[in-house]
C-alpha positions as CSV (number, residue, x, y, z in Angstrom):
1,M,68.6,-39.2,-27.4
2,K,66.4,-42.2,-28.3
3,L,64.2,-42.6,-31.3
4,H,61.5,-45.2,-30.9
5,I,59.8,-46.8,-33.9
6,L,56.2,-47.8,-33.0
7,K,53.9,-50.4,-34.6
8,I,50.2,-49.5,-34.3
9,S,47.7,-52.3,-34.9
10,D,43.9,-52.1,-34.9
11,R,42.5,-54.9,-32.6
12,D,39.0,-54.6,-34.3
13,D,40.2,-54.9,-37.9
14,H,42.5,-57.9,-38.4
15,T,42.6,-57.3,-42.1
16,S,44.2,-53.8,-41.9
17,D,47.9,-53.5,-42.2
18,P,49.8,-52.2,-39.2
19,M,51.0,-48.6,-39.2
20,Y,54.5,-47.4,-38.3
21,Y,55.4,-44.1,-36.6
22,T,58.0,-42.4,-34.6
23,M,56.7,-41.1,-31.3
24,K,56.7,-37.5,-32.6
25,G,54.9,-38.6,-35.8
26,L,52.3,-40.6,-33.9
27,R,51.6,-37.7,-31.5
28,E,51.1,-35.3,-34.5
29,Q,48.8,-37.8,-36.3
30,I,46.6,-38.1,-33.2
31,L,46.5,-34.4,-32.4
32,N,46.1,-33.1,-35.9
33,E,43.9,-35.7,-37.5
34,W,42.5,-38.6,-35.5
35,Y,41.4,-36.7,-32.4
36,D,39.1,-34.5,-34.4
37,I,37.8,-37.4,-36.6
38,W,37.2,-39.7,-33.6
39,G,35.6,-37.0,-31.5
40,E,36.6,-35.6,-28.2
41,H,37.5,-38.1,-25.5
42,I,36.1,-37.9,-22.0
43,D,39.3,-39.2,-20.4
44,Y,42.0,-37.5,-22.5
45,S,42.3,-33.9,-23.8
46,K,44.6,-32.9,-26.5
47,E,46.8,-31.2,-23.9
48,Q,47.1,-34.5,-21.9
49,I,48.1,-36.4,-25.0
50,R,50.6,-33.8,-26.0
51,E,52.3,-33.8,-22.6
52,S,52.4,-37.6,-21.7
53,D,53.4,-40.7,-23.6
54,D,51.4,-42.8,-21.1
55,N,48.2,-40.8,-21.9
56,L,48.9,-41.1,-25.7
57,F,49.2,-44.9,-25.3
58,E,46.1,-45.1,-23.1
59,Y,44.1,-43.0,-25.5
60,L,45.0,-45.4,-28.4
61,N,44.2,-48.4,-26.2
62,S,40.8,-46.9,-25.5
63,W,40.1,-46.9,-29.3
64,N,41.3,-50.6,-29.5
65,F,44.7,-50.0,-30.9
66,D,47.8,-51.8,-29.8
67,V,51.1,-49.9,-29.7
68,E,54.4,-51.8,-29.7
69,V,57.9,-50.4,-29.7
70,I,59.6,-52.4,-32.4
71,L,62.9,-50.5,-32.7
72,T,64.9,-48.1,-30.5
73,I,67.7,-46.1,-32.1
74,T,70.2,-44.2,-29.9
75,E,73.0,-41.8,-30.8
76,K,75.4,-44.7,-30.4
77,D,73.6,-46.5,-33.2
78,L,74.0,-43.6,-35.5
79,V,77.8,-43.3,-35.2
């Protein structure tokens, strides 16, 4: 098992602070809040974002957000 910590930065707003999420937390944020606020996307449905990390990252990229993995924790790290 791997747990990734992601840093999300808005390329259009250099004054905003970056946001930090786990992959699960980011997916829930997009599907439960941002997707409905930002409106439906021609290229990505909620189902596509739910099923694919690549689609999730491409969706955020299409809204001018950068996603960077800043930390990966494995089971070995937790022992």
